[in-house]
N, C-alpha and C positions, 0 to 999 in steps of 0.2 A: 504498480502502483498502483498507484496509490491514491491521489486526489483528482484523478481524471473522471469527471462525472459521466462521460459517455459510456464507460464500461459498466458502471453501476446501473445506468438506465437500460442498457441492453440486457443485463442479467435480470432486472426486474421484468422486462418485456418477456423474457423466456419463461419466467414464473407465471406470467399471465397466460401464456399459450398453454403451459402444462395444466393450468387450472381450467382450461376450456374457454378462455376469453380471447377476444381478437387482439392481435398485437397492436401496439401504438405506432410502431415504426416498420418500414418495409425492409430494413437492413441497416448496416453501419453507416453507409453514405447518407441515407435518408435521415437517420437520427441526427447525425452531425449537422447536416444542412438545416434541419428544422430547429434544432437547439440554437444555432447561431442566428437564424432568421427571426425566431420568436423571442429569444432572450438576450441576444447579443453575444459577443465572444466570451464575456464573463460567465455566461451560462454553462460553458464547458468546464468551469472550475468551481461550480457550486459544491459546497461541502469540503473543499480542499483544506481549509484551516484546521478542522478537527483531525483530519488524517495526518497532516504535517505534525501537529502537536503529539499525536499518538506515536508517530514514528520517532520523534525526538526522545520521548520517554523510553521507548523500547531500546533505542541506541545507547542512551545513558545507562540503562540497566545492563545491557550487554557488556559495555566497557567496564563497568564496576565488577561484574562477575568475572570477566576475563582477567582483570588485574589481580583480583583476589586469588583466583585459581593459579595464575602464574607465580605469584609470590609463594603460595603454598607448595607448588611443585618445586620451585627453586630451593625452598627451605628443606624439603624432604630429600632431594637428590643432590643438592649442592650447587655452588656457583658455576660449576663446569657444565651445567645443563645446556644443551645445544640451543642456541637462539633460533635455529632453523625450525625447530618444532613449535616454538611459540613466536 
């Protein structure tokens, strides 16, 4: 996942190190503690809304494609198509 800000911050910190800059955090526990201490518990979920909306759109698209593909497969093979496959 997806909306958890801690992962994103740790990945950004890794990019800083690869660019030759000092890391902002000493590790995962340090990052979590500092985020909660400095920003409150809500800081752990910064940016979650856009990620949730993106995931919803992707899931709707997946379902639409799945349903269309299933209808096409059943139409080509017939109604006896095994429901185990789909």
